[in-house]
Backbone as ProteinMPNN parsed JSONL, in Angstrom:
{"seq_chain_A": "XXXXXXXXXXXXXXXXXXXXXXXXXXXXXXXXXXXXXXXXXXXXXXXXXXXXXXXXXXXXXXXXXXXXXXXXXXXXXXXXXXXXXXXXXXXXXXXXXXXXXXXXXXXXXXXXXXXXXXXXXXXXXXXXXXXXXXXXXXXXXXXXX", "coords_chain_A": {"N_chain_A": [[63.994, -155.572, -64.505], [66.734, -157.138, -64.344], [69.524, -157.225, -61.503], [72.852, -156.47, -61.787], [75.119, -159.003, -62.426], [77.227, -159.081, -60.751], [76.03, -157.576, -58.215], [74.254, -158.869, -56.776], [72.698, -159.899, -53.484], [73.898, -157.483, -52.301], [72.282, -155.801, -51.078], [71.487, -156.927, -49.171], [73.748, -157.578, -47.574], [74.648, -154.796, -46.616], [72.212, -154.129, -45.297], [72.413, -156.349, -42.943], [74.931, -155.744, -42.068], [74.169, -153.078, -41.129], [72.224, -153.021, -39.719], [73.286, -154.537, -37.183], [74.992, -152.094, -36.473], [72.948, -151.04, -35.441], [71.072, -151.849, -33.881], [72.259, -151.831, -31.298], [72.701, -149.173, -30.417], [70.187, -148.508, -30.601], [69.35, -149.941, -27.824], [70.589, -148.807, -26.197], [70.036, -145.876, -26.28], [67.104, -146.609, -25.164], [67.59, -147.813, -23.387], [68.348, -145.22, -21.475], [66.252, -143.719, -22.263], [64.398, -144.917, -20.9], [65.475, -144.783, -18.13], [65.848, -141.833, -17.592], [63.186, -141.298, -17.603], [62.009, -142.337, -15.378], [63.529, -141.043, -13.765], [62.397, -138.604, -13.58], [59.773, -139.364, -12.809], [59.8, -139.982, -10.296], [61.237, -137.506, -9.292], [58.908, -135.824, -9.518], [57.034, -137.004, -7.686], [58.562, -136.324, -5.821], [58.047, -133.728, -5.276], [55.766, -133.381, -5.573], [54.754, -134.48, -2.889], [56.193, -133.084, -1.344], [55.316, -130.483, -1.618], [52.891, -130.998, -0.864], [53.542, -131.866, 2.293], [54.553, -128.992, 2.481], [52.377, -127.507, 2.717], [50.966, -128.448, 4.709], [48.567, -128.064, 7.649], [49.501, -126.285, 10.112], [48.822, -126.911, 12.947], [49.362, -129.471, 13.202], [51.762, -130.497, 11.894], [53.041, -129.284, 13.861], [52.965, -130.93, 16.282], [53.454, -133.794, 17.798], [51.436, -136.245, 18.075], [50.033, -135.901, 15.749], [51.962, -135.354, 13.442], [52.864, -137.693, 12.757], [50.75, -138.79, 11.229], [50.625, -136.787, 8.336], [52.924, -137.454, 7.628], [52.827, -139.893, 6.7], [50.504, -139.468, 4.702], [52.005, -138.118, 2.93], [53.986, -139.893, 2.16], [52.671, -141.844, 1.206], [51.635, -140.638, -1.062], [53.703, -140.456, -2.578], [54.183, -143.023, -2.846], [52.032, -143.769, -4.449], [52.542, -142.108, -6.956], [54.948, -143.271, -7.835], [54.487, -146.283, -7.993], [53.258, -146.368, -10.574], [55.941, -147.11, -11.887], [56.989, -149.896, -11.005], [59.126, -150.061, -9.234], [62.353, -151.7, -8.259], [63.404, -150.968, -5.824], [62.496, -149.036, -3.441], [62.985, -146.052, -1.554], [61.806, -143.478, 0.674], [62.544, -140.584, 1.87], [61.782, -138.093, 4.804], [62.184, -135.098, 5.735], [62.435, -132.498, 8.397], [63.423, -129.662, 8.567], [66.243, -130.501, 7.758], [66.054, -132.531, 9.561], [64.783, -135.421, 11.47], [61.21, -135.45, 11.071], [59.75, -134.735, 14.067], [57.819, -133.391, 14.544], [57.66, -131.523, 17.263], [58.489, -128.82, 17.106], [57.267, -126.146, 14.505], [58.597, -126.667, 11.285], [61.126, -124.505, 9.469], [62.045, -125.582, 6.875], [60.593, -128.001, 4.477], [61.555, -131.431, 3.182], [61.765, -133.525, 0.741], [63.092, -136.778, 0.078], [63.386, -139.552, -2.472], [64.36, -142.51, -3.49], [65.217, -144.426, -6.072], [66.073, -147.374, -7.602], [66.683, -148.694, -10.657], [65.921, -151.427, -12.997], [68.461, -153.049, -15.017], [66.894, -154.117, -18.086], [67.511, -155.439, -20.507], [69.444, -157.384, -19.703], [70.712, -159.838, -21.201], [71.67, -158.85, -23.456], [72.548, -156.222, -23.07], [74.602, -156.56, -20.928], [76.39, -154.831, -19.641], [75.086, -152.937, -19.386], [74.557, -151.526, -16.302], [72.553, -151.798, -13.561], [70.503, -148.806, -12.107], [70.809, -146.421, -9.396], [68.496, -143.654, -8.486], [68.468, -140.672, -7.024], [66.122, -138.386, -5.903], [65.233, -135.297, -4.691], [63.544, -132.802, -2.999], [63.129, -129.667, -1.651], [61.04, -126.954, 0.386], [59.823, -124.106, 1.301], [57.978, -123.749, 4.338], [54.813, -122.998, 4.004], [52.627, -123.69, 5.715], [49.192, -123.398, 7.522]], "CA_chain_A": [[64.936, -155.556, -64.625], [67.448, -158.032, -63.602], [70.845, -156.872, -61.053], [73.971, -157.482, -62.437], [75.735, -160.149, -61.891], [78.543, -158.533, -59.12], [75.286, -156.619, -57.175], [73.43, -160.22, -56.109], [73.134, -159.724, -52.104], [74.745, -156.474, -52.272], [71.566, -155.492, -50.536], [70.838, -158.036, -47.629], [74.804, -157.23, -47.31], [74.448, -153.778, -46.151], [71.139, -154.549, -44.266], [73.306, -156.802, -42.461], [75.937, -154.403, -41.522], [73.816, -151.663, -40.836], [71.613, -153.721, -38.151], [74.352, -154.893, -36.453], [75.16, -151.009, -35.567], [71.577, -149.776, -35.117], [70.397, -152.603, -32.691], [72.822, -151.836, -30.008], [72.573, -148.034, -30.441], [68.673, -148.967, -30.286], [69.243, -150.656, -26.827], [71.252, -147.931, -25.735], [68.782, -144.985, -26.239], [65.698, -146.976, -25.053], [67.487, -147.82, -21.682], [68.724, -144.288, -21.061], [65.31, -143.038, -21.972], [63.366, -145.374, -19.696], [66.102, -144.035, -17.131], [65.244, -140.767, -17.311], [61.649, -141.442, -17.446], [62.07, -142.891, -13.868], [63.953, -139.95, -12.46], [61.42, -137.639, -14.073], [58.704, -139.912, -12.369], [60.516, -139.68, -9.053], [61.216, -136.021, -9.14], [57.561, -135.578, -9.862], [56.505, -137.916, -6.661], [59.097, -135.635, -4.287], [57.607, -132.531, -5.336], [54.336, -133.555, -5.282], [54.739, -134.924, -1.221], [56.857, -131.659, -0.365], [54.253, -129.109, -1.889], [51.865, -131.297, 0.443], [54.077, -130.965, 3.622], [54.675, -127.42, 3.029], [51.212, -126.475, 3.421], [50.252, -128.605, 5.669], [48.573, -127.601, 8.914], [50.563, -125.499, 11.417], [48.639, -127.633, 14.018], [49.555, -131.017, 12.383], [53.155, -130.498, 11.83], [53.589, -129.018, 15.573], [52.237, -132.282, 17.675], [54.274, -134.867, 17.94], [50.734, -137.074, 17.66], [49.319, -135.559, 14.045], [52.642, -135.346, 12.72], [52.901, -139.182, 11.932], [49.503, -138.789, 10.131], [51.089, -135.714, 7.296], [54.205, -137.955, 7.147], [52.371, -140.995, 6.057], [50.021, -138.867, 3.591], [53.189, -137.612, 1.993], [54.775, -140.824, 2.211], [51.586, -142.478, 0.38], [51.679, -139.903, -2.213], [55.41, -140.793, -3.391], [54.222, -144.221, -3.267], [51.254, -143.449, -5.356], [52.698, -141.72, -7.973], [55.93, -144.035, -8.016], [53.905, -147.612, -8.532], [53.379, -146.8, -12.282], [57.446, -147.632, -12.25], [57.06, -150.89, -10.189], [60.692, -150.222, -9.157], [63.203, -152.876, -7.585], [63.709, -150.372, -4.486], [61.935, -147.747, -3.247], [62.973, -145.493, -0.228], [61.515, -142.526, 0.866], [63.19, -139.978, 3.456], [61.49, -137.109, 4.857], [62.728, -134.163, 6.692], [61.558, -131.031, 8.561], [64.557, -128.311, 8.559], [67.235, -131.383, 7.475], [66.503, -133.744, 10.707], [63.447, -136.251, 11.15], [60.122, -134.825, 11.478], [59.591, -134.971, 15.165], [56.279, -132.652, 15.718], [58.238, -130.924, 18.586], [58.56, -127.603, 16.406], [57.236, -125.968, 13.239], [59.767, -126.207, 10.881], [60.952, -123.497, 8.439], [61.818, -126.062, 5.645], [60.742, -129.658, 4.25], [62.208, -131.641, 2.314], [61.732, -135.248, 0.35], [63.812, -137.549, -1.01], [62.751, -140.33, -3.295], [65.214, -143.011, -3.98], [64.806, -145.633, -6.497], [66.571, -148.585, -8.299], [65.89, -148.747, -11.716], [67.004, -152.379, -13.033], [68.412, -153.242, -16.385], [65.943, -155.024, -18.748], [68.17, -155.716, -21.292], [70.976, -158.343, -19.173], [71.269, -160.741, -22.13], [71.317, -158.263, -24.857], [73.291, -155.044, -22.983], [74.892, -157.098, -20.191], [77.262, -153.656, -19.241], [74.318, -150.937, -18.461], [73.903, -152.356, -14.973], [71.294, -151.072, -12.69], [70.923, -147.544, -11.816], [70.014, -145.877, -8.546], [68.462, -142.313, -8.994], [68.012, -139.949, -5.615], [65.595, -137.381, -5.91], [64.89, -134.218, -3.643], [63.001, -131.727, -3.302], [62.781, -128.747, -0.643], [60.726, -126.226, -0.019], [60.194, -123.337, 2.511], [56.683, -124.413, 4.739], [53.911, -121.869, 4.195], [51.567, -123.675, 6.358], [48.377, -121.901, 7.751]], "C_chain_A": [[66.201, -156.489, -63.567], [68.72, -157.258, -62.637], [71.774, -157.243, -61.76], [74.637, -158.296, -61.973], [76.604, -160.062, -59.928], [77.33, -158.009, -57.798], [74.66, -157.739, -56.505], [74.086, -160.044, -54.582], [73.556, -158.623, -51.509], [73.848, -155.913, -50.665], [71.488, -155.995, -48.917], [72.5, -157.585, -46.943], [74.574, -156.054, -46.083], [73.616, -153.705, -45.148], [71.753, -154.981, -43.052], [74.299, -155.993, -41.339], [75.178, -153.153, -40.63], [72.821, -151.98, -39.255], [72.208, -153.95, -37.07], [74.833, -153.621, -35.411], [73.759, -150.706, -34.879], [71.285, -150.646, -33.494], [71.176, -152.472, -31.434], [72.648, -150.015, -29.471], [70.936, -147.925, -30.144], [68.521, -149.211, -28.654], [69.541, -149.213, -25.894], [70.326, -146.732, -25.428], [67.136, -145.635, -25.739], [66.206, -147.544, -23.47], [67.381, -146.731, -21.04], [67.536, -143.516, -20.767], [64.207, -143.588, -21.013], [64.444, -144.903, -18.259], [65.407, -142.526, -16.581], [63.458, -140.495, -17.212], [61.455, -141.353, -15.82], [62.246, -141.922, -13.698], [62.687, -139.178, -12.501], [60.324, -137.806, -13.01], [58.933, -139.355, -10.6], [60.418, -138.566, -8.634], [59.737, -135.124, -8.685], [56.482, -135.37, -8.215], [56.952, -137.102, -5.526], [58.482, -134.147, -4.44], [56.595, -132.294, -4.743], [53.796, -133.571, -3.046], [55.428, -133.719, -0.44], [56.012, -131.013, -0.746], [53.183, -129.589, -0.557], [52.354, -130.596, 1.747], [54.181, -129.664, 3.266], [53.095, -126.536, 3.127], [50.133, -127.256, 4.105], [49.902, -128.032, 6.884], [49.668, -127.705, 9.792], [50.24, -126.219, 12.52], [49.522, -129.068, 14.088], [50.73, -131.258, 12.739], [54.177, -129.667, 13.155], [53.45, -129.954, 16.57], [53.022, -133.109, 16.79], [52.851, -136.196, 17.413], [50.258, -137.081, 16.245], [50.65, -135.51, 13.475], [53.15, -136.716, 11.783], [52.08, -139.494, 10.841], [50.225, -137.922, 8.693], [52.656, -136.858, 6.927], [53.673, -139.448, 6.226], [51.463, -140.857, 4.728], [51.104, -138.788, 2.756], [54.134, -139.306, 1.84], [53.575, -141.647, 0.961], [51.769, -141.384, -1.012], [52.598, -140.249, -3.19], [54.541, -142.32, -3.732], [53.307, -144.686, -4.506], [51.968, -143.331, -6.613], [54.216, -142.673, -8.517], [55.816, -145.767, -8.289], [53.823, -147.627, -10.033], [54.798, -147.325, -12.854], [57.538, -149.396, -11.954], [59.074, -151.182, -10.056], [61.069, -151.007, -8.157], [63.246, -152.114, -5.859], [63.33, -149.457, -4.3], [62.473, -147.089, -2.025], [62.669, -143.893, -0.518], [62.31, -141.764, 2.26], [62.649, -138.454, 3.22], [61.851, -136.056, 5.678], [62.331, -132.533, 7.102], [62.901, -130.183, 9.763], [66.291, -129.406, 8.713], [67.336, -131.92, 8.796], [65.08, -134.24, 10.266], [62.358, -135.092, 11.886], [59.572, -135.084, 13.022], [57.843, -134.366, 15.867], [56.923, -131.579, 16.864], [58.511, -129.393, 17.936], [58.283, -127.792, 14.899], [58.479, -125.836, 12.642], [59.779, -124.964, 9.864], [61.33, -124.04, 7.112], [61.205, -127.598, 5.426], [61.262, -130.267, 3.299], [61.687, -133.404, 1.885], [62.469, -135.728, -0.512], [63.156, -139.143, -1.415], [64.62, -140.917, -3.616], [64.766, -144.229, -4.78], [65.713, -146.592, -7.367], [66.019, -148.834, -9.487], [66.74, -149.971, -12.452], [67.042, -152.136, -14.948], [67.856, -154.706, -17.202], [66.451, -155.768, -20.008], [69.528, -156.535, -21.149], [71.392, -159.068, -20.089], [71.884, -160.13, -23.312], [72.53, -157.223, -24.417], [74.01, -155.322, -21.68], [75.905, -155.937, -19.423], [76.451, -152.516, -19.245], [74.187, -151.861, -17.361], [72.875, -151.585, -14.19], [71.926, -149.865, -12.244], [70.079, -147.658, -10.407], [69.972, -144.106, -8.593], [68.018, -141.706, -7.381], [67.621, -138.281, -6.26], [65.198, -136.548, -5.194], [64.302, -133.456, -3.898], [62.634, -130.785, -1.849], [62.129, -127.413, -1.034], [60.337, -125.407, 1.78], [58.668, -124.0, 3.377], [56.238, -122.919, 4.807], [52.635, -122.561, 5.286], [50.408, -122.517, 7.183], [47.954, -122.719, 9.079]], "O_chain_A": [[66.384, -156.402, -62.353], [69.013, -156.283, -63.329], [71.687, -158.288, -62.406], [74.734, -158.239, -60.747], [76.57, -160.56, -58.803], [77.662, -158.044, -56.613], [74.5, -157.451, -55.319], [75.284, -160.022, -54.301], [73.645, -158.604, -50.282], [74.369, -155.694, -49.571], [71.45, -155.389, -47.846], [72.473, -157.247, -45.759], [74.373, -156.328, -44.9], [74.034, -153.273, -44.074], [71.735, -154.215, -42.089], [74.241, -155.804, -40.124], [75.638, -152.512, -39.685], [72.778, -151.387, -38.177], [71.73, -153.604, -35.99], [75.03, -153.719, -34.2], [73.668, -150.134, -33.793], [71.298, -150.169, -32.359], [70.706, -153.048, -30.452], [72.498, -149.706, -28.288], [70.599, -147.081, -29.314], [67.542, -148.666, -28.144], [68.767, -148.73, -25.069], [69.871, -146.645, -24.288], [66.116, -145.012, -26.034], [65.413, -147.685, -22.539], [66.594, -146.707, -20.094], [67.373, -142.85, -19.745], [63.332, -142.911, -20.472], [63.772, -144.69, -17.25], [64.741, -142.242, -15.586], [62.823, -139.54, -16.764], [60.868, -140.465, -15.202], [61.221, -141.324, -13.368], [61.967, -139.118, -11.504], [59.9, -136.844, -12.369], [58.288, -138.521, -9.965], [59.662, -138.326, -7.692], [59.552, -134.2, -7.893], [55.75, -134.49, -7.763], [56.289, -136.977, -4.496], [58.553, -133.453, -3.425], [56.319, -131.505, -3.839], [52.98, -132.989, -2.332], [55.276, -133.445, 0.751], [55.541, -130.644, 0.33], [52.795, -128.896, 0.383], [52.025, -129.516, 2.238], [53.657, -129.018, 4.174], [52.828, -125.386, 3.475], [48.928, -127.012, 4.165], [50.822, -127.407, 7.411], [50.429, -128.611, 10.131], [51.178, -126.358, 13.305], [50.197, -129.489, 15.028], [51.002, -132.022, 13.665], [55.389, -129.526, 13.32], [53.843, -129.714, 17.712], [53.196, -133.134, 15.571], [53.136, -136.997, 16.523], [50.098, -138.131, 15.621], [50.338, -135.787, 12.317], [53.608, -136.788, 10.642], [52.361, -140.156, 9.843], [50.348, -138.748, 7.789], [53.241, -136.791, 5.846], [54.23, -139.86, 5.209], [51.486, -141.7, 3.831], [51.076, -139.503, 1.755], [55.1, -139.294, 1.077], [53.997, -141.916, -0.164], [52.174, -141.944, -2.032], [52.374, -140.333, -4.397], [54.325, -142.622, -4.906], [53.572, -145.575, -5.315], [52.053, -144.314, -7.349], [54.442, -142.65, -9.727], [56.764, -146.445, -8.686], [54.189, -148.586, -10.712], [54.91, -147.843, -13.965], [58.177, -150.087, -12.748], [59.874, -151.999, -10.512], [60.336, -151.134, -7.175], [63.113, -152.81, -4.852], [63.778, -148.605, -5.067], [62.351, -147.93, -1.134], [63.056, -143.219, -1.472], [62.564, -142.285, 3.346], [62.797, -137.745, 2.224], [61.691, -136.495, 6.817], [62.022, -131.629, 6.326], [63.14, -130.145, 10.97], [67.207, -129.155, 9.495], [68.44, -131.903, 9.341], [64.39, -133.869, 9.316], [62.528, -134.267, 12.784], [58.685, -135.936, 12.968], [57.128, -134.615, 16.838], [56.112, -130.701, 17.158], [58.897, -128.715, 18.888], [58.615, -128.723, 14.164], [59.378, -125.148, 13.125], [58.735, -124.452, 9.46], [61.108, -123.322, 6.137], [61.416, -128.381, 6.352], [61.507, -129.542, 2.335], [61.331, -134.256, 2.699], [62.597, -135.32, -1.667], [62.488, -139.768, -0.59], [65.637, -140.26, -3.838], [63.996, -145.03, -4.249], [66.163, -145.766, -8.161], [64.847, -149.21, -9.492], [67.954, -149.832, -12.604], [66.322, -151.554, -15.76], [68.205, -155.876, -17.043], [65.772, -156.68, -20.48], [70.454, -156.53, -21.96], [72.619, -159.166, -20.066], [72.553, -160.799, -24.1], [73.503, -157.201, -25.171], [74.156, -154.267, -21.062], [76.228, -156.376, -18.319], [76.862, -151.36, -19.145], [73.694, -152.972, -17.557], [72.558, -150.495, -14.665], [73.118, -149.647, -12.025], [69.159, -148.433, -10.148], [70.962, -143.381, -8.695], [67.259, -142.366, -6.671], [68.315, -137.409, -6.783], [64.285, -137.142, -4.62], [64.285, -133.121, -5.082], [61.861, -131.277, -1.028], [62.309, -126.795, -2.083], [60.488, -125.866, 2.912], [58.27, -124.988, 2.76], [56.814, -121.963, 5.327], [51.719, -121.8, 5.597], [50.583, -121.318, 7.403], [47.218, -122.198, 9.916]]}, "name": "protein", "num_of_chains": 1, "seq": "XXXXXXXXXXXXXXXXXXXXXXXXXXXXXXXXXXXXXXXXXXXXXXXXXXXXXXXXXXXXXXXXXXXXXXXXXXXXXXXXXXXXXXXXXXXXXXXXXXXXXXXXXXXXXXXXXXXXXXXXXXXXXXXXXXXXXXXXXXXXXXXXX"}
C-alpha cells in the first residue's frame, strides 16, 4: 500500500525532529550518570580506607614511625579503588581528630577525604557541561585493638 501523496517524508521529518531533541537529552543523562558513578566510587574508596584506619593497630597509630605505613596503606586502598576511573586529578586527605595523623597520640576519630576531577568527555558536543570536582569524605570512630 502506498502512502498518500501529502504524507511522503513525514516519517523522516518526525525522526529528524525527535532525534534533535533526544541526542542532547541522552548526552546529559550519560554525563550526569558518569558523574554519579565517579562519586560513588570515590565515596566507597574513602569508606574502605577509613574502615582500615579505624581498625588499625593502636600501637601503629600511636607511633610516629609506624603511622606512616598505615597512612600509605590507606592511600594505596584509595588509589587502587579509584584507578578504575582514571581521574584527571586525585587528592587524598587523611586526618586523625581533624588534624594530620602524626602518631603522637591514638586518635578518637579518623577521616579520609578523596577529591577527584571528572572531565567532560563530550566537549565538542556539549561544551557547557564543565569539568566537575567531587570531594567524598568519610569519618569513623577509632576502634583499633
